[in-house]
C-alpha positions, 0 to 999 in steps of 0.5 A: 548406848549407840556410842558403846556399841560403836566403841566396841565395834571399832575395837577389832579395827584398832587391833587389826591396825596394830597388827597390820605392820606385823603382818607385812614383815617380809621373811629374811632371804639368805643366799645359797652362797651365804648358807654354804659359807656359813656351814663350811665355817661350822664344819671347820669350826668343829674340827677347831684346832685339830684341822692342821694336825689332820692336814700334817698327818695326812701329808706324813702319811703321803710320805710314809706311803711312797717311801714306806712301801718302796722298802717292800721292793728290794731294788726298785726300778723306775717304772715300779717307782712310778707306778707307786708314786702315782698310786699314793694320791688315790690311797690318801683320797680314799682313806680320807673319804672312806675312813675319816668321813664315816667316823666323823659323821658317826661321832656326830650322829652320837653327840646329836650334832648331825640331827642338830643340823638336820633340823636346820632350814636349809637345803640338804645338799649344802650339808653334804657340799660343805663336808666334801669341801672340807675334806677336799682342803684336808687332801689337797696338801697331801697329794702335792706333798706326795708328788714332791716326796716321790720326785726326791726320793726316786728322782722322778719326772712327772708329765702332768695333765692338769685338766685330767688331774684336776678332774679325776681328784675331784671325782675321787674325793667326791666319790670317796666322801659321798660313799663314806657319808652314805655309809655313815648315815645308813648304818648304826654309828658303831657299825659305820666305824667297824666298816670304815676300819675294814675299808682301809685294809681293803684299800691298802692291801687288796686294791690295785693302786700301788700294785698292778691289777695283773697280780690279782686273782682273775675273778678279783680283777673282774670284781675291780672292774665294777668297783670305783677303786682301780677306776679312780687310781687309774684316772689320777695316775694318768693325770699324774704321768700322762706320758706313761699311763692312759685313761679310759672312758670306762673308768670314767664312767664307773667312777661317775656312777659311783659318785652319783650313787654315793650322793643319792644315798647320802642326800636320801638319808639326810631328807629321811625323817627319823 
């Protein structure tokens, strides 16, 4: 009898002994860079074979803006050609961030990919960072193509301020992508795509990027003083033609504030429970 009691009392000890090695297993640690790299590959794989096509289309758009808009100005002079050519990269970056990004995120929300990514146990800022990196990779070749086309078409010589050009390009890309991302995650998918289509007309036709702000009504110039479009264009313009154009601290402040606003709204939407 005492032996059976001892046997029964020792049974839990044997069970805990078998479970003890399992309890000692440490959780798998994944570095931030590994997670970021995996997300980056995921986003690139989502675009898949269309990625080279998107890059080529953006490069053609760069040349088309510079050459096509030049046809609208008869007997275009050197100063006008320089203004147009230094504004074209801003149009490209804004088109990618404010049009392509909302459409892509809206499509991901519709097919469930967006919710799946949000359900993964990873830092939400990495989702936005991977998206920004992919679109920056798409935009960079088109900016270079635009500069080459302008040089060949109008025989222009650019005085490039590399630190300013790189900083302005990053800020414009982050601003446009984060604002476009915020639009896509804050609105229903169909409405987000509609807003993206409206924004492309606003950027091309009603923003002082390829034409001077002085051609707009005074009240519209005041509106652009607080919007990031003209500020980003002026900074990029000064980076490409530092001998002709000057950047201002006000433009940098406006662009930085819009970057922060877009990032904050996007991250709040990513961490919000649905």
